[in-house]
C-alpha positions in Angstrom: -120.6 -76.0 33.4 -117.9 -75.9 36.1 -114.1 -74.5 35.6 -113.3 -77.6 33.8 -115.9 -77.2 31.8 -117.4 -80.7 33.0 -120.8 -80.5 33.1 -122.1 -81.4 35.9 -123.4 -85.5 35.9 -125.6 -86.1 38.4 -128.6 -84.3 40.1 -130.9 -82.6 37.5 -132.5 -85.0 36.7 -133.7 -88.3 37.6 -131.8 -91.0 35.1 -133.4 -93.9 33.6 -132.0 -97.2 33.6 -132.4 -100.0 30.8 -132.9 -102.8 34.5 -136.8 -103.3 35.1 -137.2 -102.4 39.2 -136.4 -105.8 41.4 -135.1 -106.3 44.8 -131.6 -106.0 45.7 -130.1 -109.3 46.7 -131.5 -110.7 51.0 -133.8 -107.1 50.3 -136.4 -107.7 52.9 -139.5 -105.3 53.1 -140.8 -104.9 56.6 -142.2 -103.4 57.9 -144.3 -102.5 54.7 -144.3 -104.9 52.3 -147.5 -102.6 50.2 -144.7 -100.3 49.9 -142.7 -102.3 48.2 -143.5 -105.5 46.5 -146.2 -104.2 44.3 -143.5 -101.8 42.0 -141.2 -105.4 40.8 -144.1 -106.5 38.4 -141.5 -105.7 35.8 -143.6 -102.9 34.6 -141.8 -100.5 36.7 -137.6 -99.7 35.2 -135.0 -98.1 37.4 -134.3 -94.3 37.9 -131.3 -93.5 39.2 -129.7 -90.4 41.1 -131.4 -87.6 41.6 -133.1 -84.3 40.6 -133.1 -81.0 42.5 -135.9 -81.2 43.9 -134.6 -85.1 45.8 -132.6 -84.2 49.4 -129.7 -84.4 49.4 -129.3 -86.1 51.9 -130.0 -88.6 49.5 -128.8 -87.3 46.4 -126.9 -89.4 44.7 -125.9 -92.1 41.9 -126.9 -95.0 43.4 -129.6 -94.4 45.1 -132.6 -95.9 43.2 -136.7 -95.4 42.6 -138.8 -96.6 40.2 -141.2 -95.3 37.7 -143.3 -96.4 34.5 -141.0 -96.2 31.6 -144.2 -95.4 28.6 -145.2 -92.8 32.0 -144.5 -88.7 32.0 -142.1 -87.7 35.1 -141.0 -84.7 35.2 -137.9 -85.1 36.5 -136.5 -87.8 34.6 -134.2 -87.8 32.5 -130.8 -89.7 30.0 -127.5 -89.1 29.9 -125.8 -90.1 26.2 -121.9 -91.3 26.3 -120.0 -90.8 23.6 
């Protein structure tokens, strides 16, 4: 928590999202299509943000990654909204 009593909003754990991992409009998988295209299979879901071990230069709420929801990911979590 900080002085205002607000907990850190991003950066401790990847945030699970309800949507499947899919390419953005206009995405081009070049020069490595095998790095991204296999994960756009509707079995992988989006993770947002980053975790304690994500490089600072890419850690932000808009940064996304992917993972399968039935697998355990040590640095993934969820955010509760009241």
